[in-house]
Residue, then its C-alpha position, 0 to 999 in steps of 0.5 A: x499500499x502506498x503512502x498516497x493510498x493511506x492518506x486518501x483512506x485517512x482523509x475519507x474516514x470522517x465522511x464515511x463515519x458521518x454517512x454511517x451515522x446519518x444512515x443509522x439515524x434514518x434506519x432507526x426512524x423506520x424501526x417499529x418498537x413493541x409496546x409495553x404489553x408486547x414486551x411483558x408477554x414475550x418476556x413471560x414466554x422467555x422466562x417460562x421456557x427457561x424454567x421448563x428447560x431447566x426442569x427438563x434438564x434437571x429431570x434428565x440429569x437425575x435419571x442419568x445420575x441414578x442410572x449411572x450410580x446403579x450401574x456402578x453399584x452393580x458392577x462394583x460387587 
């Protein structure tokens, strides 16, 4: 990379940053934000799903733990 190319890139950096910021502002005006009720309901779905998965994995862990312990006891006799 030549020195002239490096200088040209450095000079174009502020314009690129300004263009990015302006496009970001424009895009943010197009965003449709959820209302409070939608946020609360989706949050509840996420929380319930997490607890359901936790219960499922706790049950699977318990069954596997019991099975492995029982197999170990049988084989160690």
